[in-house]
Each structure stands twice: as structure tokens, then as C-alpha cells.
N, C-alpha and C positions, 0 to 999 in steps of 0.2 A: 571427120579424120581418125584416124584407128593408127596407135602407138604398139610398139613391139615393145614386150619387157627386155629385152637385150639392148636398144638401144635406150632406156631411160636407166639401163643398168649400168651403158658404159658414159653417158652422161654425169650420173654421179659419180662414178668415179673416180674419171674428169675432175671433176672440183673438188671430190674430197683430197687425193695426191698431189693436184696442179701441174697434172702433164701427162701425156701422150705414155709415150714408156714405161709411168709408172700404176698408169690404168690398166694400160696392157701384162703388165708382172700380176697384176690383182684379180684379173677379171682370168689369165691364163691361155691368152692368145696372144695373135700377132699385134701390133703398135697398127700395118695398114688396116686390118681387122676392127680398131678403135674411132679411127680416124672414119671408117666409111657410116658405122653405125651413128655418130655424130652429123657425119653430114644427111645422110638419110631423118635421121631426130627431125633436123634444120627445115629440111624439105616438107616435113612432111605436117611441121606447124609451123611453116610460112614463117622462120622468127630468125634470125641471126644470133647466135648463140655466143661465138667468141671471134673476139678478135684475130688470126695469123699474123703472126707475129716471127718469119721463119719456120722453126719448131717448135716454138711459143706458141702456144693458146692462151687470150686471156678473157677471161669470162664480160660477155656484157652482163649493162643492167637487167637488163631481162634473165639472163642465164641464170641470174641472184638472187630474184623472184620465182625463175620457174624452182630453183635448187631449192628456194626454203618448203615446196609443197611437195617435194618428191622425200622431203625428207620427214613431212607429217605421214607420207604414206609410208615409207620404211619403216617409223616411229612405231605404227600401225602393225603394222608387219611383223614385228618384233614382239610386239606387246600379244598378238597374236600366238607366236610361237613359246610364249614364259608362259604363256596360260595354257598351251597346251602340255609342255612340260609336266606343270601343278598338277593337271587332272591325271595325266599319268603316272606319277609321281605320288599323289594326292596328299601334295602342300597344298597350306592356307585352306584347305578344306577339313569341315569341322566332322570328326569322325564319331559316331551316337553307339555309346556300348550301354547293353543292360545285363545285368548279372545278377546270379542269386547269393545269398551273401556268404555258402561256405567256401565259393568258389574265386572270393574279391581277391581272400588277404591268405598266404602268399603268394596264391597262383596267376591271379590274373594280374597281381599288381608286376610280380617278378618279369611275367613275360613282355608288360610291356616296358621295363626299363631295361629289356635285353634288346627290343625290338627300337624302341622308340629313343632312347636315349637319350643324348643331345640335343635332339633336333627338334628344331625350336617352331620349326615353319608346318607343326601337324596337332593342330588343335584339338583336343578332345574330351568328353562330354562322356562321364560314366556314374552311371544310376545304379541304385543297388534296390532290387523292385523282388517280390517274390513272381515266380513263375510264370501265371495267369497273365499277370500285365504285362509281362518281358514278352508273352506268346502274340498278344495283343498290338503292342506295339511295332514288333515285326513286322508281323500281317499288315498294318499299314507302315510301313516302309520308313517311320520313326526312329527305328533305329538300324543301324548296317550290320551290326550280330546281335546278339543274345546268348547268354550262356544261362540255361536252365536245368530243370530236373524233367526225364521223362515226363513223358503224357503218355494215353494209352494210344495216339493214333502220330506216330511219327511219317513223314515225309524224306523225300531225296533230298533238301534242303538241311536237312540235320545230319548234322557227325555223332555220330560219339564219341564223347573224352573219356570215361572211365563209366566202368558197373562194377559194381558190389552188394552186399546188404546188409541189413539194417543190424544194430551192434546198440546193446545197452552201456552209457557211459556213468561211472559211476566212481566217487571220491577213492581212493586206495581201500581207506579203512573200512570199506563200504561190506556189509555181511551178504553181500552178493560177488565182490571183486573174486574170491578165489573161487569161484564157479566156472564151468565147462560150456554151459549155457543158461539162457534167461529165457524163462517161458512167462505165457500173460501171467500164471499162478503165483508167479511169483512177484509179483507185481498188484497181488490181494492185498489193499490196507496199506500200500504208498501210494506215496506223491511222485505223480510223472509227469515228466517234461514233453512233451512231444510237438512235434508240427502241426500249424496252421492248418484248416481246413480247406484252403485252395491250396497243401501240398498233394502232388500226386501220391507222394509216401502215404496219407495219410488213410485212402481206404483199406488199403490193404492191412493196415496197423487196427483199423478198427474192425476190420474181422475178424483179427488174429483175437482182438482182446474179448470179441463175444465169446469165442471158445472157454472161458477164462470160467472158474467154478465162484469167483465172488468179483468185486469189484476194486478197483483202485479208490482210496480212500478223495481223491483228489485230482486237479487235471490245471499243469499250465501251459497254456496253448502259446509258440511262440516260432520265430522262424528257429532252426536247427541249430545255426551257432547260439544263438540267445540259450537254447537249452541247457547247451552243455557249456556255456559260462555261468547255467543258473545252477546247474549241476558239481560244479567246482567251489557254490559257497554253501553245498550240501543242503539246496534247495530240494532235492528229489533224484528220481530214475529217468536219466535222458536217455529216450526212445531213438536212435540219431544212426546217420552210417559215418563209417570211419574217416572221410575225409572232413567233416565237418568236426570229428573232437582234435585233428592236424592242426585244423584253422584257427581253433580257439587256444591248444595250446597252453593247457591249463590244467595237466597234469591227473588227466581221468585214465583211468582205464577202463579198457571194454570187453564186453563181452557177448561173442555172439550170442545174436536172438533168433527163438524158435519158435515159431514157423520161420521159413526164409522168408522177408520181405525186398525184394529186388531194387534197389537205389543205383539210378544212374542221372551223369549229366552228359549234356550235347550242347553244342555251337550250334545256334542257328541265323540263317540268311531271308530275310524277304523275297518276295517272290520274283521271280523275274533281274534277282540283281548281279550287275558284275563282279567278279570277282576283283576283289582288292588284295593286294600283292602284300601292305602292312598286316592285315587282318589278317589273311593265310600264315603268313609269319608268326603273329599273336598265337593262331588257334596250335599253330606246331609244337610254338613250347610248350605251352599248359598241356599238353597230349603229355609231351617227354616227362615233362614234371610231375604229374600224377602218375602216370607211368612207374616213375623212379618213388613217390612216394607210397603207392600202394602193395610194391614189389615186397614179398616176404621179407 
């Protein structure tokens, strides 16, 4: 027995609409075409599905039983279609994002608000980690996207979001606040607040500090955002980047640090990952925000 989809569709339409005329309109075919499809289906299955009373078709008990099975089939097809829509629109599928602290607020947070907004069908997991951990998670496809500091080697999966150089950040009344530049010698005898050893900025900073004629009094190692908050409490001189000071929003004064220490932020994706429209939109919003934030 070999059924044709069009035969089953005609049978379902007649059962749903109650007649040949309505079924023909629903299928956009002629009434004779529907009648022929029903007759062919009955012959193929060797079942009488309808009692013909003039222009009326009354379903037989066999037709009622068959209709239940057909509805199960169509319900399954509808579920497949809805699943395809969800996959295409990334509905009800968890998006996993890893980010360094400096990009979380306001940049990533605002981008998510603008893109996701009131949509309740987009579950999110947002982890705040250091760049090394985020890289590892992205490489293993544990994150759908990661927002990180630049590392030594970047590839085609990495998109640069912003680039700048390091600054010294201090309270307005600090002795360095009015200087045009901050050099390693300015840090002699001071407590400095610097990124931890997992930060790509740290190697360049250590090399710069090695050129000074003396040493800082002490060091606090933490995230760049925490460096800014400690500096705002008068705990020392933070060597960070402009974005971190703006994310901290702690009223700090920034002084360009010399020699230049480049600081870049990137969006990275897992190897071979398919593009996800929602994430693309979030990245675009972040780029726009960062560009506006760093504009003179």
C-alpha cells in the first residue's frame, strides 16, 4: 500500500471542514479533484471512508479512526515546523556568554537589553571570568560567544571591538592628577593596582615597570574593574584602560601611561560555529557603544 500525501491531505480537509466544497477551497483545487483524491485513497486502503448521500459525505467509523492517526501525524509535523522556527530564531535555546568584567556594564548589559528586550523565549547564561578561562570555554564550545582582552595570537574567529592604550587612574586630588603622562618612575614608592597575571596586559606592564629606577611600595593584583574601585577608595594608582574606568564610573582622573601598553577587546566564537543572529546583533550594539564611549 502506497499512500500519497495529497490523498491524505484531501481526507483531512474533508474531515475538518465537513464537505467537499469547503475542502476544495481550503486546498485551492476543484471539487472534482478532491472527490477523486478521496476515491483513490479509499481504493488504495480498501476502506470505505464516507457514506455518500447526494452532495454530502458522512464519515464512516473507519474514517473517524483514521482521522485520529492522521491528526497525530500532522501534530508531529507541526512540532517539527515549530522546532525549525525555534532553531532559526534561537528561541528557547540557551545562549551562553562569557565576558571580562570591564565589558559587562554598561556595554554588554545594554546591548542585551536592546537586542533581547521583552523577549521571554531567549534563555541566557552570562559568566564573568578572566580572558584565559573564556578562551578555553569558547574553544570547547561551552560558550556561544566570549568577550575578552586581546591575547598574543588572534585568528579569524575573533572580531575586534575596541582598541586603546593603558592609563593611570587616580582620585582627582592625587599628585599625578594634573600630569600629562605617567611613567614607571612615577610609581616608585606607591601602591599600584594592576591586572592579574592571567591578563594579556600584564606582561607588557611588567616589562615597563622593569625599566624604572626603583620599585613600587606594594602591589594589589585583581581585575581591571576592581583596580578602578580600589583606586576610587584611595588605595593606590590603578594601571588600567579607559573602558574599565568608565565601566567603574568612580570619578577617577586618567593619565596616559608611557610607554604605550595596547589594550584591545575582542568578541570570539567557537571553532566552526554557525552564526547566531541575536549574538551578531549584540556584538554590533557593543561595537557602537564602545566606539561612542571612546570618541574624543
